[in-house]
Structures are given as C-alpha cells and as structure tokens.
MDTraj code that builds the backbone (N, CA, C; nanometers):
import mdtraj as md
import numpy as np

residues = "MET LYS ILE ASP LYS VAL GLY GLY ALA ARG ARG ARG ARG PRO GLU SER SER ARG PRO VAL PHE LYS HIS PRO ARG TYR ASN GLY PHE THR ILE ASN ASN ASP VAL LEU LEU VAL ARG LEU ALA SER PRO ALA HIS PHE ASN MET ARG ILE ALA PRO VAL CYS VAL ALA GLU ALA GLY ASP ASP PHE PRO GLY GLY THR ARG CYS VAL THR SER GLY TRP GLY LEU THR ARG HIS ASN GLY GLU THR SER GLY THR SER ARG PRO ILE GLY GLY GLU".split()
xyz = np.array([
    [10.1114, 9.5726, 8.6066],
    [10.1335, 9.5258, 8.7420],
    [10.2254, 9.4050, 8.7369],
    [10.3353, 9.4044, 8.8122],
    [10.4265, 9.2911, 8.8175],
    [10.3710, 9.1878, 8.9145],
    [10.3476, 9.0662, 8.8656],
    [10.2997, 8.9619, 8.9561],
    [10.3770, 8.8329, 8.9393],
    [10.4837, 8.8331, 8.8612],
    [10.5599, 8.7115, 8.8372],
    [10.7056, 8.7495, 8.8184],
    [10.7937, 8.6928, 8.8983],
    [10.9362, 8.7181, 8.8842],
    [11.0105, 8.5865, 8.8680],
    [10.9524, 8.4893, 8.7998],
    [11.0119, 8.3568, 8.7850],
    [11.1435, 8.3669, 8.7097],
    [11.2458, 8.3026, 8.7636],
    [11.3748, 8.2998, 8.6976],
    [11.4418, 8.4357, 8.6857],
    [11.4004, 8.5310, 8.7665],
    [11.4602, 8.6626, 8.7632],
    [11.4023, 8.7538, 8.6565],
    [11.3175, 8.6996, 8.5680],
    [11.2561, 8.7822, 8.4634],
    [11.1275, 8.8436, 8.5158],
    [11.1126, 8.9715, 8.4988],
    [10.9893, 9.0378, 8.5422],
    [10.8899, 9.0315, 8.4275],
    [10.7746, 8.9766, 8.4553],
    [10.6719, 8.9622, 8.3529],
    [10.5481, 9.0383, 8.3946],
    [10.4748, 9.0849, 8.2985],
    [10.3488, 9.1539, 8.3266],
    [10.2349, 9.0678, 8.2756],
    [10.1318, 9.0592, 8.3552],
    [10.0125, 8.9854, 8.3155],
    [9.9118, 9.0855, 8.2613],
    [9.8394, 9.0505, 8.1551],
    [9.7465, 9.1466, 8.0959],
    [9.6148, 9.1636, 8.1708],
    [9.5839, 9.0756, 8.2671],
    [9.4567, 9.0861, 8.3370],
    [9.4467, 9.2193, 8.4100],
    [9.3319, 9.2816, 8.4006],
    [9.3118, 9.4044, 8.4767],
    [9.2713, 9.3672, 8.6185],
    [9.2917, 9.4580, 8.7083],
    [9.2607, 9.4298, 8.8478],
    [9.1815, 9.5449, 8.9074],
    [9.1201, 9.5153, 9.0172],
    [9.0472, 9.6160, 9.0947],
    [9.1388, 9.6603, 9.2081],
    [9.0914, 9.7470, 9.2954],
    [9.1794, 9.7967, 9.4023],
    [9.2474, 9.6850, 9.4814],
    [9.3673, 9.7141, 9.5281],
    [9.4440, 9.6194, 9.6080],
    [9.4172, 9.6435, 9.7557],
    [9.4436, 9.5417, 9.8363],
    [9.4230, 9.5497, 9.9801],
    [9.5554, 9.5198, 10.0486],
    [9.6156, 9.6231, 10.1046],
    [9.7433, 9.6104, 10.1750],
    [9.7158, 9.5755, 10.3211],
    [9.8028, 9.4937, 10.3810],
    [9.7900, 9.4605, 10.5230],
    [9.7899, 9.5908, 10.6027],
    [9.6951, 9.6078, 10.6952],
    [9.6854, 9.7348, 10.7689],
    [9.8081, 9.7659, 10.8541],
    [9.8888, 9.6631, 10.8876],
    [10.0087, 9.6879, 10.9687],
    [10.1375, 9.6653, 10.8886],
    [10.1290, 9.6809, 10.7564],
    [10.2483, 9.6697, 10.6723],
    [10.3485, 9.7781, 10.7105],
    [10.4762, 9.7410, 10.7163],
    [10.5830, 9.8347, 10.7485],
    [10.6869, 9.8253, 10.6376],
    [10.6948, 9.9267, 10.5529],
    [10.7875, 9.9262, 10.4411],
    [10.9336, 9.9293, 10.4817],
    [10.9635, 9.9766, 10.6021],
    [11.1018, 9.9806, 10.6486],
    [11.1499, 9.8418, 10.6896],
    [11.0666, 9.7692, 10.7645],
    [11.1053, 9.6357, 10.8118],
    [11.0488, 9.5252, 10.7230],
    [10.9606, 9.5560, 10.6318],
    [10.8809, 9.4668, 10.5481],
    [10.7991, 9.3667, 10.6292],
    [10.7699, 9.4008, 10.7549],
    [10.6783, 9.3175, 10.8332],
    [10.5399, 9.3249, 10.7712],
    [10.4665, 9.2148, 10.7797],
    [10.3299, 9.2060, 10.7256],
    [10.3273, 9.2390, 10.5766],
    [10.4281, 9.1928, 10.5053],
    [10.4426, 9.2205, 10.3623],
    [10.3521, 9.1276, 10.2815],
    [10.2245, 9.1623, 10.2766],
    [10.1272, 9.0839, 10.2004],
    [10.0267, 9.1802, 10.1384],
    [9.9829, 9.1474, 10.0192],
    [9.8905, 9.2329, 9.9467],
    [9.7936, 9.1443, 9.8702],
    [9.6670, 9.1782, 9.8729],
    [9.5657, 9.1046, 9.7974],
    [9.5213, 9.1884, 9.6788],
    [9.5064, 9.1241, 9.5654],
    [9.4611, 9.1905, 9.4438],
    [9.3329, 9.1227, 9.3986],
    [9.2315, 9.2010, 9.3717],
    [9.1063, 9.1459, 9.3193],
    [9.1095, 9.1610, 9.1675],
    [9.1108, 9.0478, 9.0971],
    [9.1126, 9.0509, 8.9515],
    [8.9759, 9.0882, 8.8980],
    [8.9734, 9.1568, 8.7854],
    [8.8475, 9.1963, 8.7230],
    [8.7758, 9.0772, 8.6610],
    [8.8517, 8.9705, 8.6315],
    [8.7924, 8.8476, 8.5782],
    [8.8660, 8.7297, 8.6403],
    [8.8055, 8.6105, 8.6401],
    [8.8700, 8.4951, 8.7032],
    [9.0061, 8.4631, 8.6409],
    [9.0993, 8.4204, 8.7238],
    [9.2311, 8.3786, 8.6758],
    [9.2207, 8.2387, 8.6170],
    [9.3044, 8.2107, 8.5203],
    [9.3119, 8.0771, 8.4621],
    [9.4321, 8.0081, 8.5253],
    [9.4064, 7.9054, 8.6071],
    [9.5134, 7.8373, 8.6791],
    [9.5984, 7.7542, 8.5835],
    [9.7283, 7.7524, 8.6119],
    [9.8226, 7.6723, 8.5351],
    [9.9414, 7.6411, 8.6243],
    [10.0560, 7.6066, 8.5669],
    [10.1739, 7.5701, 8.6461],
    [10.2274, 7.6864, 8.7301],
    [10.1991, 7.8104, 8.6906],
    [10.2522, 7.9271, 8.7614],
    [10.1473, 8.0064, 8.8364],
    [10.0211, 7.9772, 8.8122],
    [9.9123, 8.0499, 8.8781],
    [9.8228, 7.9494, 8.9478],
    [9.8117, 7.9608, 9.0807],
    [9.7322, 7.8661, 9.1587],
    [9.6773, 7.9365, 9.2823],
    [9.5657, 7.8867, 9.3358],
    [9.5116, 7.9466, 9.4583],
    [9.5983, 7.9108, 9.5787],
    [9.5888, 7.9895, 9.6827],
    [9.6595, 7.9610, 9.8072],
    [9.5589, 7.9492, 9.9204],
    [9.5973, 7.8767, 10.0227],
    [9.5156, 7.8658, 10.1436],
    [9.5677, 7.9669, 10.2448],
    [9.4777, 8.0371, 10.3070],
    [9.5148, 8.1354, 10.4090],
    [9.4538, 8.0903, 10.5407],
    [9.5368, 8.0786, 10.6432],
    [9.4887, 8.0350, 10.7745],
    [9.3958, 8.1393, 10.8349],
    [9.2986, 8.0919, 10.9083],
    [9.2073, 8.1800, 10.9817],
    [9.2710, 8.2180, 11.1149],
    [9.2342, 8.3313, 11.1696],
    [9.2815, 8.3701, 11.3026],
    [9.2398, 8.2623, 11.4014],
    [9.3302, 8.2190, 11.4840],
    [9.2995, 8.1180, 11.5846],
    [9.3181, 7.9754, 11.5372],
    [9.3518, 7.9534, 11.4091],
    [9.3780, 7.8170, 11.3627],
    [9.4931, 7.7585, 11.4425],
    [9.4818, 7.6316, 11.4752],
    [9.5844, 7.5632, 11.5534],
    [9.6353, 7.4454, 11.4715],
    [9.7634, 7.4437, 11.4416],
    [9.8222, 7.3364, 11.3629],
    [9.9039, 7.2469, 11.4550],
    [9.8761, 7.1166, 11.4554],
    [9.9496, 7.0259, 11.5431],
    [10.0968, 7.0179, 11.5042],
    [10.1806, 6.9846, 11.6012],
    [10.3225, 6.9669, 11.5755],
    [10.3440, 6.8684, 11.4622],
    [10.4434, 6.8933, 11.3795],
    [10.4728, 6.8059, 11.2673],
    [10.3978, 6.8406, 11.1402],
    [10.3089, 6.9405, 11.1471],
    [10.2367, 6.9822, 11.0272],
    [10.3348, 7.0458, 10.9298],
    [10.3341, 6.9982, 10.8051],
    [10.4254, 7.0542, 10.7047],
    [10.3689, 7.1864, 10.6538],
    [10.4505, 7.2900, 10.6577],
    [10.4112, 7.4229, 10.6114],
    [10.5099, 7.4677, 10.5043],
    [10.4594, 7.5302, 10.4005],
    [10.5448, 7.5787, 10.2921],
    [10.5012, 7.7198, 10.2552],
    [10.5959, 7.8049, 10.2288],
    [10.5681, 7.9403, 10.1810],
    [10.6749, 7.9767, 10.0792],
    [10.6566, 8.0839, 10.0091],
    [10.7597, 8.1312, 9.9168],
    [10.7483, 8.2825, 9.9046],
    [10.8527, 8.3424, 9.8534],
    [10.8494, 8.4866, 9.8366],
    [10.9857, 8.5417, 9.8014],
    [10.9923, 8.6731, 9.7983],
    [11.1142, 8.7430, 9.7618],
    [11.1768, 8.8087, 9.8847],
    [11.1532, 8.7562, 10.0013],
    [11.2001, 8.8178, 10.1247],
    [11.3479, 8.7979, 10.1507],
    [11.3866, 8.8275, 10.2734],
    [11.5263, 8.8147, 10.3136],
    [11.5689, 8.6691, 10.3085],
    [11.6924, 8.6438, 10.2646],
    [11.7434, 8.5072, 10.2559],
    [11.8129, 8.4640, 10.3849],
    [11.8426, 8.5589, 10.4709],
    [11.8981, 8.5295, 10.6039],
    [11.8772, 8.6543, 10.6891],
    [11.8946, 8.6411, 10.8203],
    [11.8750, 8.7529, 10.9113],
    [11.9649, 8.8692, 10.8703],
    [11.9059, 8.9861, 10.8549],
    [11.9761, 9.1077, 10.8129],
    [12.0419, 9.0943, 10.6758],
    [11.9945, 8.9980, 10.5949],
    [12.0518, 8.9772, 10.4625],
    [11.9807, 9.0584, 10.3560],
    [12.0122, 9.0277, 10.2328],
    [11.9524, 9.0939, 10.1174],
    [11.8241, 9.0218, 10.0775],
    [11.7368, 9.0927, 10.0063],
    [11.6179, 9.0270, 9.9527],
    [11.6571, 8.9471, 9.8294],
    [11.5812, 8.8430, 9.8026],
    [11.6074, 8.7562, 9.6891],
    [11.5559, 8.8205, 9.5609],
    [11.6271, 8.8017, 9.4510],
    [11.5822, 8.8505, 9.3216],
    [11.4819, 8.7584, 9.2554],
    [11.4695, 8.6370, 9.3086],
    [11.3734, 8.5403, 9.2551],
    [11.2917, 8.4839, 9.3699],
    [11.1728, 8.4381, 9.3390],
    [11.0881, 8.3761, 9.4408],
    [11.1528, 8.2461, 9.4859],
    [11.1632, 8.2271, 9.6173],
    [11.2272, 8.1077, 9.6716],
    [11.1338, 8.0398, 9.7696],
    [11.1225, 7.9068, 9.7597],
    [11.0363, 7.8351, 9.8548],
    [11.1041, 7.8196, 9.9899],
    [11.0221, 7.8125, 10.0937],
    [11.0698, 7.7874, 10.2293],
    [10.9806, 7.6787, 10.2860],
    [11.0377, 7.5703, 10.3308],
    [10.9586, 7.4622, 10.3887],
    [10.9997, 7.4406, 10.5326],
    [10.9114, 7.3881, 10.6115],
    [10.9451, 7.3629, 10.7509],
    [10.8416, 7.2775, 10.8181],
    [10.8743, 7.2321, 10.9361],
    [10.7812, 7.1530, 11.0160],
    [10.7716, 7.2125, 11.1535],
])
top = md.Topology()
chain = top.add_chain()
for i, resn in enumerate(residues, 1):
    res = top.add_residue(resn, chain, resSeq=i)
    for name in ("N", "CA", "C"):
        top.add_atom(name, md.element.get_by_symbol(name[0]), res)
traj = md.Trajectory(xyz[None], top)
C-alpha cells in the first residue's frame, strides 16, 4: 500500500492494514471528497513523517482568523494538474 510520496519517491510501509473506509460521496472523476481512512493492524509509530491528524466534527465553527493547514497531492490550481509530491496549503 502506498502511503508516502515524500520527495516524489513512492515508498511502501510494511505495516499491514485492515479494510479501508472511502468517503461515501467520493467522485473519482472530479476527485471531490478525496479522503480515505485506513485502519492499521497495529499501532503506528509516530516520527517526523507519521503523525496523527485532527478531523473537524460536523457543525464545528471556527472563528475568523483561525489558522488552517492541509496538504495533499491535489490540483495545484483550478483545472490544473495534480501534484507529484505532497504540498502544504495554509490559509486563514
């Protein structure tokens, strides 16, 4: 299973996983709702490249000026190409 594309190199992690959970409204044509959860068979060991993420609850309200950061391999501009490497996106 590919779970790391740092620096353009595709790496495989040896941890086994259980079934994955795809977003119920994922659209492969538009890549809307492009998120997938993987349940590892054993706990992950956190390091510089592996860390937990916070997921907002439905109805969470963030006040103006809240710093938000995400990253991924998505489009780099409207109607553009997907990125070959994970890129951070920050905003307020």
